[in-house]
Each structure stands twice: as structure tokens, then as C-alpha cells.
N, C-alpha and C positions, 0 to 999 in steps of 0.2 A: 253401709246401712241403706235401704231402700228408702224412698221419700216418705213411705207411709208405715214404717216399722213403728211399733211403739216404743217409748223410750223412757229412761229414768230420769228424774230432774237433776241438772247439774246446779251449781251455785251461782246465778247470775248477780250482777251488781244490783242491790235492792232499789236503787233510784230509778232503774229502767221501768219497773212497773208499780212501784209505789205512790207515784206522783198522783195517779187517779184515786187510789184507795185512800191517801191521806187528805183529799179534799175535805174540808169541813163543811158544815151545811152553809156556813157564810160564804166560803170559797165556791161552792157549788152554785149558789144563787148569783154571785159575781161573775162567774162563768158564762151562766144563761144571759145575763145582762149584756155581757161584752159579745157573745154571739147575735144577740138581738140586734145590737146597735151596728155591729159589722154588716148584717145581712140587709137590714131593714131602715137603718138609720136612726139617729137620736130621737127624732119625734114619735118614733113607734114604741117607745119604753113602756110607757104607762098602759095603752090599750090599743089593741089589734084584734079585730075578730075575724075568724075564718068564715068565709060565705058560705051559708046554709047549703047542705046537699053536696058540697065537695067530695069527690070520690077518692078516697084514701085506702090503700091496701097496707096493712100493718103485718109484717111477717116477723114471727118470733121463733128463733131456733133454740131449743133447750128450755121447753116450758117447765121442766121437772113436774112435781106432784100437784101443784097448786095453781099453775099459770097465773102468777099473781100479775105479772106485767101485762099480759093479754087481757085479763079480766079488767084491770085498771083502765087500759085504753078504751075498752069497750064501754066502761061505766062513765068516762069522762067524754068522750067524743061519739060514742054510737048513737045517741038520740038526736043530733044535729047535723051529723055527716052522713055520707053514704059509705060507711065504714065495713071494709072487707078484711077479714083476718086469715092468716094462714099460720098454723103452729105446728112445731114438730117436737117430739119427744122420742127418744130412741128405746127406752126402757120400756117393755110391754106393761108391767105393773103400773108404773109411774104414769104411762099413757092413758091408762084407764081411770086413774084417779085425776088426771088433768081433764079428761073429758067430763068427767062428773063436776069438776069446779066450773068449767067453762059454760056447760049445758049449751052446746052449740046450735045456733040457728041456721038459716039458709045462707047466710053470708060468711059463715066460719068454716074453713077447712082445717081439720087436725090430721096430722100425719104421723103414724107410728113407725119412724125411720130415723136413722142417723143422717145428717147432711155430710156429704163428703166432697173431694175434691177430684181433679183430673187423674185418670188412671185408675181409680179405685172401682171395684165391682159392684154387683147388686146385693151384697152383703158386706158386713164388716164386723170385726170382733169388738164388742164394748167392754172394756176392762172394769171391773167394779172396785169401788174403794172402801166399801164397808162402812161408809158413813151416811146411811139413808139415800145414797146416790149422788150427794152433792159434788163428788169429785169423778164420777164415773166419767170415762174418757176413751176415744178411740185412738188418742194420740200418746198418752204416756201410760206405762205399766200401772195396774192397780195392785190388788193384795194377792195375785195369784189366781183369781176367779174372774170368770167372764162369760159372756153370752153372745152368740151371733145374732145380729140383728139386721133388718131390711137396710138397704142405703139408696140415698137418691142424691141428685146434684140439684142445686138451687137453680142453676141455669136452666135445666130442663123444665122444672116448675115454671120459672117466669115465661118461657116460651110457650109452654102448653096452656097458661092461663090467659094468653091473649093481651097481656097489660098494655094499655095504650100509653105511649110516651107523652102524648100531647095533652092527655087528661087526667091519668092516675098519679096521685102523689103516692111514692112507696116509700115506706119506711122499715128499717131492718135492726132487730135487735138480736144479739147473740150473747149466750153464756153457756159455751160448749167445750171448756177445760182444755183449750189448746186448739181445737179444731176450727177456731175462727180463720186460722191461717189457710186451711183447706178450701173454705167457703170464698175467701177473698180471691184466691189463686184460681178458683174455677171461674168466678165471675169476670176476672181479669183476662183469662184466656177466651172466655165466650164473648168478650166485649160487651159485657152487660153492667159494668159498674156504674156507668152514666144513667142506668135505669133507676138507681137507688138515689132519693132525695136526701135521706137522713140516716145516720149510722149511730146505733145505740148499745151501751153495754160498756163494761170495764175493760175487757180483752187483755187482762194482765197474766194469764196463764202461759202464752208462749215464752215471755221473758222468764217465768218461774221455772219452766222446763228447761230453758237454756239451749246451748248448743246450735244445731242446724236449724232446729225449730224457730229458736228466737232470731237467728240470723235471716232466716227466709221472711219471717213476720215483719222484722224491721226494714227489710228491703221492699216489700210490697207497699207498706205503709208509706215509705218515701217516694217511691215511684208513682203512687196514686194520689198522695196528697189527701188521703182519707181523714176527716176529722169527726170523732165520735163523742157522744155525750154519754155520761154514767147513767145507767138504769138497770139496777139489779135488785136483789131482795132486801140488800142493807138500806136501800133509799126509803124503804117502807117504815123505818125505825123513826123517822123524824118528818113531821109535816112540811117544813121548810125545804128539804131535800126533794120531797115528791112534788111540792108546788114548782120547784126549779125544773124538774123533769116535764110538768105539764106545759110551763112556760116555754121551754126549749122545743118541744114537740109543736107547739103552737107556731113558733117562729119558723121552723123548717117547713111546715105545710104552707104558710102565708108566702115565704121566700120562693118556694118552688112554683107556686101559682103565679106570682108576678114575674118569675123569670122565664116562663114558658115561651112567650112570644119573642123576647130579645135576647136569649142566651143559649148557645148550643150545649147539648148534653155533655157533662162531664163528671168525673168521679168526685163524691164528697161535696155537694153543691154548697153545704154550709162553709162559713170561714174556717180555715185552718187555725185553730186556736191552741196555744200552749195553756194547760191548765192552770188556774191561779193557785199560787202557793197557800197551804193553810193558813188561816187567820191565827194571829198570836193571841 
């Protein structure tokens, strides 16, 4: 099997990917608190403000139809920060719906393409799942139907955008049904993992797919020490979960600003945290 041949899921041990999904709203809030105290100290728990005008680049791969996460970040941070967003959606119909939801301005860049890894070409097969696109994937097989879509590498986008490592805070959220692996492999090969200050999303699909995909994903996560924080559609079901996401985004931005002068670039600048077990 080639590195990028689509695969059908095997049956991995459920604990490998369920620890993130099993986080209760309380567990998610505790996780955000632990990350805040580890990154900024105990005295930062109650109140820390991001300096007005801070330039933040928020990258969202897998907007789907509503681009809910990108719209949320714009609504919560856009008025007081110099926020630039870059959003990707592979399916052309869902991309048009996402554009309508975002109503992009001059600081928003939306791209109708799949984000791929090293060795993949300018187009890729998007396998459809028959569930309103929630499981469309370039990694695993779908229902036997698919479409060819344009493909880009995030490393090329980062280079072309001229992101200033000394000034820009970069946040990356992904929900792309197993292709998170390809993006991380691309950034690692390009030496750009250190350009990302915070990683977001559940990233549970590589383990669900199993086999070589799961093994490679576990290996890249172990090599890089990347720590991500949950941020998907399920977090909009509860106000405490969403508040934890905002709290952690704030933590990441402040920690990145404070670390610019005295800390070399490194992958996953936030603390490597084991998710808090679900509250009983």
C-alpha cells in the first residue's frame, strides 16, 4: 500500500482515541486550567488579557458547511485583535456554503482545496461518506463515490503568506477525517512545526482508521510532542465547553507572545498535557 492509498478502518483499541471524545464539560474546563497554569503560572488563572492589536493568524482546515469554528474565532477575537483567517474546505458545494457563512472580508482567505502531505499532487480523490459530508475523507474509503478536488500543502501556504515568526501568533485547527496525519508530516518535513503556536481539534480519526495510518500518526505525535486542545462542532452543544475553548485560545496567544523573546521556536509551544479523565 502506498503512503496515500485510501484505506478501510480496522478495529483499533478504543482507548486510543476516546480519551479526547470522552472529556466531559468539567474535564474540558479542568484541562484548560491545567494548560493555563503550566504555560503562564498559577497567578494567571483568573484574568489575563491579550494586548489589543496582536496579530493572530487562525488556520482552519475542514470548515465543512457552516465554518462554525472560524466564525466563532472571528466573533470572539476579531474586534480587538488583528485577526487573519485562512480556511480550507475540499468539497466545492460545502465550500460555497462556508463562504456564505463566513462572509469573508479583507483579512479572510478561504480556499477550496484539500490539504495534503508530501508526495501528493495538485489534485486528490475526496471519498464521500453519504452523511452530508461529515465523514468525507482523502484517507479512508467512503461509500464508493468520490470526486477529484484541488490539493495544496499547508507548508506552501505558510511560506507564501510571509508569516512573521517574531510577530505573528499562529493557531491551527483541523478536522479532516484522518488527513491530520498528512498535514503534520508535511509541516515536519518542511521544518515548519515551530511556526504553529497552538493546535486544536480532536484528531481521533487516524486511530479509528487504524493500521499504518494510526501508527504513523502516533509516531509523529511522539516525535514532535504536539499537544492539541479539543475544538469541533460538539463543543458548541454546551456553553462551558465553548468557554474552555476560548480560555485556551487566550492562553495560547498570551504564552506565544511572552515566549517570543526568550524561547526558541519549537513544536507545540503549549504544555504537553494528558487529557483529564471524565468527571464522575
